[in-house]
N, C-alpha and C positions, 0 to 999 in steps of 0.2 A: 507381800503377796497381793494386796489390793492394787498396788501400783503396777505389778506385773499383769494382773488381770485387766486393768484399765488399758495398759499398753497393747495387750493382745487384742482387746476389743477395738481399739483405734486402728490397729493394723488391719483387722478384718474388715472394718468399715471402709478403709482406703482401698483395699483389694476389691471389695464389692463395687465401689464407685468406679474403679478402673475398668472392671469387666463391663459394668453398665454403660460406661462411656464408650467403650470399644464397640459394643453392640449397637449403639445409637447411630453410628456412622453408616450411611447407606453404602452398599457395594457399588463400585464403579460400573458403568454400563459397558465400558470398553477396556480391553487389556492394555496395559502399559508395557510396551516392548523396549528392550535395551539393545545391547551391542550384538553384532553378528557373532554367532556361536557355531558349534559343530553341526554338520549335516548328518542326519541318521544314515548309517551305512546302507540300509535298504533303499532309501531315497537316492543316495549317490549312485547306486547300481542302476536304479530305475532311470535316472537322468542320462546315463551313458547310452542307453538304448532308446530314449525318448527325449532327445535334445531339444526338440521344438517346444516341449512342455516345461522346460526348466531354465528359460532365459529371462531377460529383463521384462518387466511389465510396465504399463503406463501408470505411473504413480499419481494418485489424486491427493489433493490437500485434505479432503475429507472423504469418508466412504459414501457410497451411493445411497440415495433414498429409495426404498422399495415401495412399489405400487402394490395394490391389492393382488394383481395378477402375479407379481413377483413373489409375494409371500406364499401364494397358493403353489407356485412352482417349487419353492423351497420345501414346503411341507410334503407335497406330493412325491417329490423325488426322494426325500428321506424315507418315507414309508414304503414306496415301491421298491427301492433297492433293498431295504431291510427284509422285505418279504420275498424278493426274488433270489437272494443269495443265501446259501446255507453256510453258517459259521463253521470254519474249519482251520486249524493251525497250518502254517506252512510245512511243519514237520510231517503232519499227516497227509497233506495234500501233495507236496512235491519232494518230500524227503530232506528238506534243509530248513535251517532255523529262521532265516530271514530272506524273504523274496517279495518285493513289492511289485504287484502286477494287476492288470485289470482282471477281475474275476470272471470265470466262465462257469457259473452255476454254484461255485463255492469259493470261499476265501476268508482271510482274517480281517481284522479291523482296518489295516492300512488299505486293503483291497476295496473294501466298502467305500472308504474315503475317496480313493482315486476315481471310482466310478461315479460317485455323487458329484465330484468336482467337474468331471468331464461332461456329465449330463447338464449341469447348470451352465457351463460355458456354452454348450450348444443352444441353450435358451437365451443367450445374450449377456450373461453375467461376466464381469471382468475378472481375470485371473488375480488382479490385485486385491479383490475382495473375497476370494475363495482360498483359504489358507489351511493346509494340512497342519495339525497341531498335536503335539505330544503331551500327554498328561499322565498323572499317576492316580490310580484308583485308590479308594480307601484301604484296600487290602495290600497296597504297595505294588501291585502289578502295573506294568507299563501298558499304555493304551493310546490309540490314535483316534481323533475326531476331526471333523471339518468345521472350521470357523468361517462364518459368513459375516463379513464386516458390513454394517449398515449405519445410517445416520441415527438410528435408534439404539445402537449398541452392537455388541458382538454376540451372535447366536450360534448355537452348536447343533450340528447334525451328527448323530451318534447311532451306531448299529445296535447298541444296547437299549435304545430309547426311541420310540416312534414320535414322541412330541419334540418339537424344536424349542429349545429353551435358551434363555439368556445365560451366558457363560457362568455368571455368579450364582445361578440357580441350580448348578450341577454339583455333584459331590466330589469333583476332581481337584487335584492340585496341578496347576498349569505350569509346564516347564519351558517349552519353546515352540515356535511355529515358523512356517515359511515367512520370509520377508515380503511385505506388500510391494516392494520395488523390484524384487527379483525372485522368480519362482524356484531358482536353484540354490538360494541362500536362506539361512535360518537365523532367527534372532531370539534372544532370551525373553522371557516374560517376567517382568519385574514385580508385578503385583499378583503373582500366581497363588499366594496363600490367602487371598481375600476371602475365598469361599469358606475356608476353615474358620475365620472370624465370624463371617455371616451366619454360618451354621450354628454357632453357639447360641444365637438369639432365637432359633426356631424350635 
């Protein structure tokens, strides 16, 4: 019995060390993307009627460095769009399950993202650094946010949050996003469970 208790104690100590070791690693500032993956059907339909917004982009070796004015634009647009648009599902708004479109007073999460992306591009941001991203919320529901790639990391514009946060400071599991080299293609996110590990230590 003493040996069994000793073995259990050792296993508990090892498990605790593993958890502590996992928490000790800082979350990455940027998402690690993988291979090209499936394009959401809503975005596919959007691209059929908005072809100019779904083509190749100018790919940078590294994301842009944002000035103070750039950060202000990102924050202001996130808040202003969140306040201007009333959240409403596609089913309630247009009678169908999935329709990505620029919102006219009301829209769902993808519509918020499209408008924020458009407004930031009008401010001079590159399409390669403004990437529609699909995530899963803690309750398992799908959701869309806008990722802004910067030299300081990947930041998230979210219709459920007025603060612009580093991706690893959000509660989501990241699944896939637009490719930085082509607005009509999507890539997987390989380290999308990083936030789940990071959250354990908070």
